[in-house]
C-alpha positions as CSV (number, residue, x, y, z in Angstrom):
1,M,0.1,0.2,-0.1
2,S,1.5,3.2,-1.1
3,T,1.8,6.2,1.5
4,H,-1.2,8.0,-0.6
5,S,-4.3,8.7,1.1
6,L,-7.3,6.4,0.0
7,L,-9.0,9.7,-0.3
8,D,-7.1,10.5,-3.5
9,H,-8.9,7.6,-5.4
10,E,-12.1,9.1,-6.5
11,N,-14.2,5.8,-6.4
12,F,-13.2,5.0,-3.0
13,R,-14.0,8.8,-1.6
14,K,-17.5,8.6,-3.1
15,I,-18.4,5.4,-1.3
16,Y,-16.4,6.7,2.0
17,E,-18.9,9.4,1.9
18,Q,-21.7,6.8,1.9
19,L,-20.7,6.1,5.5
20,R,-22.3,9.3,6.6
21,G,-25.9,7.6,6.2
22,V,-24.6,4.5,8.3
23,S,-25.9,4.6,12.0
24,L,-23.9,2.7,14.5
25,N,-25.2,0.9,17.5
26,P,-25.1,3.5,20.2
27,E,-24.2,1.0,23.0
28,R,-20.9,0.4,21.3
29,H,-20.1,4.0,19.9
30,E,-20.4,7.6,20.7
31,T,-20.7,8.7,17.3
32,Q,-23.6,9.4,15.1
33,N,-22.6,7.6,12.0
34,A,-19.9,5.2,10.4
35,Y,-18.2,8.1,8.5
36,E,-17.6,10.1,12.0
37,H,-16.2,7.0,13.4
38,C,-13.9,6.4,10.8
39,E,-12.4,10.1,10.9
40,Q,-12.3,9.8,14.8
41,V,-10.3,6.3,14.5
42,R,-8.1,8.3,11.9
43,E,-7.3,11.1,14.3
44,R,-6.4,8.9,17.4
45,V,-4.2,6.8,15.0
46,R,-2.2,10.0,14.2
47,E,-2.0,10.6,18.1
48,L,-1.0,7.1,18.9
49,A,1.4,6.8,16.1
50,A,3.2,10.0,17.4
51,R,3.3,8.8,21.1
52,N,4.8,5.5,20.2
53,K,7.2,6.9,17.5
54,I,6.2,4.9,14.6
55,S,7.5,6.0,11.0
56,L,5.5,8.2,8.8
57,W,4.9,5.2,6.5
58,E,3.4,3.1,9.1
59,T,1.4,6.2,10.0
60,R,-0.1,6.8,6.7
61,F,-0.7,2.9,6.1
62,L,-2.9,3.0,9.7
63,E,-4.6,6.2,8.5
64,N,-5.8,4.4,5.4
65,V,-6.9,1.2,7.6
66,A,-8.8,3.7,9.6
67,L,-10.7,4.9,6.3
68,A,-11.3,1.6,4.9
69,H,-11.9,-0.5,7.8
70,D,-15.7,-0.2,8.1
71,I,-16.5,0.8,4.5
72,G,-18.4,-2.7,4.2
73,K,-20.8,-1.1,6.4
74,I,-22.3,0.7,3.2
75,S,-23.8,-2.9,2.5
76,G,-25.4,-3.4,5.8
77,S,-22.7,-5.6,7.1
78,S,-20.5,-5.2,9.9
79,S,-18.1,-8.1,8.8
80,P,-14.5,-7.3,7.5
81,R,-15.3,-9.4,4.5
82,A,-17.7,-6.9,3.2
83,S,-14.9,-4.1,3.1
84,L,-12.3,-6.6,1.9
85,K,-15.1,-7.2,-1.1
86,I,-15.2,-3.3,-1.7
87,L,-11.4,-2.7,-1.7
88,R,-10.9,-5.6,-3.8
89,D,-13.5,-4.8,-6.3
90,L,-11.7,-1.2,-6.4
91,K,-8.4,-2.9,-6.9
92,L,-7.2,-1.2,-3.7
93,G,-4.7,-2.7,-1.2
94,D,-1.8,-4.9,-1.0
95,K,-1.9,-8.1,0.9
96,Q,-0.5,-6.5,3.9
97,F,-3.3,-3.8,3.9
98,L,-6.0,-6.2,3.0
99,D,-4.8,-8.6,5.9
100,M,-4.9,-5.5,8.2
101,I,-8.5,-4.9,7.2
102,K,-9.4,-8.7,7.6
103,Y,-7.9,-9.0,11.2
104,H,-8.8,-5.4,12.9
105,D,-11.3,-6.9,15.2
106,I,-10.0,-10.4,15.7
107,N,-9.9,-9.4,19.4
108,L,-13.5,-10.1,19.7
109,P,-13.8,-13.7,18.4
110,W,-10.8,-14.8,20.0
111,Y,-11.9,-13.2,23.1
112,Q,-15.2,-15.2,22.8
113,A,-13.2,-18.5,22.3
114,Y,-11.3,-17.6,25.0
115,L,-14.5,-17.4,27.1
116,R,-15.8,-20.8,25.8
117,G,-12.6,-22.2,26.9
118,E,-11.2,-22.3,23.5
119,A,-8.3,-19.6,23.8
120,P,-6.1,-19.3,20.9
121,S,-2.7,-21.1,21.2
122,E,0.9,-19.6,21.0
123,S,0.6,-21.1,17.5
124,D,-2.5,-18.9,16.6
125,W,-0.7,-15.7,17.6
126,R,2.3,-16.5,15.9
127,K,0.4,-17.1,12.8
128,L,-1.5,-13.8,13.2
129,S,1.9,-12.3,13.8
130,R,3.2,-13.5,10.4
131,K,-0.2,-12.1,8.7
132,V,-0.1,-8.7,10.2
133,E,2.6,-6.3,12.2
134,L,1.2,-6.9,15.8
135,K,2.5,-3.6,16.7
136,L,0.5,-1.6,14.2
137,L,-2.5,-3.9,14.9
138,L,-2.7,-3.1,18.5
139,I,-2.4,0.6,17.8
140,F,-5.2,0.3,15.4
141,M,-7.5,-1.8,17.6
142,I,-7.0,0.9,20.6
143,A,-7.7,3.8,18.0
144,D,-10.8,1.8,16.8
145,R,-12.3,2.0,20.2
146,V,-12.0,6.0,20.2
147,D,-15.8,6.3,20.4
148,C,-16.4,3.6,22.6
149,P,-18.6,4.5,25.6
150,G,-16.1,4.7,28.7
151,G,-12.9,4.8,26.3
152,W,-11.2,1.6,25.1
153,K,-10.0,0.3,28.6
154,N,-13.7,-0.2,29.1
155,N,-13.8,-2.8,26.2
156,Q,-13.0,-6.3,27.7
157,P,-12.2,-8.1,24.5
158,L,-9.6,-5.5,23.6
159,R,-8.2,-5.4,27.2
160,W,-7.8,-9.3,27.1
161,F,-6.1,-9.3,23.9
162,L,-3.5,-6.7,24.7
163,N,-3.0,-8.7,27.9
164,E,-2.5,-12.0,25.9
165,A,0.0,-10.2,23.2
166,R,1.9,-9.0,26.3
167,C,1.8,-12.7,27.8
168,F,3.1,-14.1,24.7
169,N,5.8,-11.7,24.5
170,L,4.6,-10.8,20.9
171,Y,4.6,-7.0,21.4
172,T,3.8,-4.5,23.8
173,L,3.0,-0.7,23.7
174,P,3.8,0.8,27.1
175,I,2.9,4.3,25.8
176,L,-0.7,3.0,25.3
177,T,-1.2,1.5,28.7
178,Q,-0.6,5.0,30.7
179,G,-2.7,7.5,31.1
180,N,-6.5,8.3,31.7
181,G,-7.5,5.5,29.0
182,S,-7.0,7.7,26.0
């Protein structure tokens, strides 16, 4: 994925604007619509990238993930597969980018598996770390909870996921775990 914004792509920009009409569950989001959510996630990505001293390329990569991660919601589906379909139809994104979209919400199904006594194994974590750069995934997951009522620290699946990543010594972001939950 280049460092150019997805908003430079006219067809993507038109689809992205449609997110203004997509309402979000108020129990999970404080924003009015999916467009506002994506914009807030993009802004939070910038903040977290600066606090964690990641490169300009990685920051722009995550900004594009923020723009694209929920684009599939225009189809009525909250599944990352819907976003992937749109991006593939537009011929946007390389494997690294599409994998980040695909796995950006993996914390929820993995947490649900954990609750059923089927926690992901170290092998599962290693496979995930071969698909996506965990440092970037963790930053994005925290940014994606920007409009979560009570902040990202109130999101149990995310807190569990971050702790598991730390337990498996896969990656930690100490700057993200300091402060008031922002």
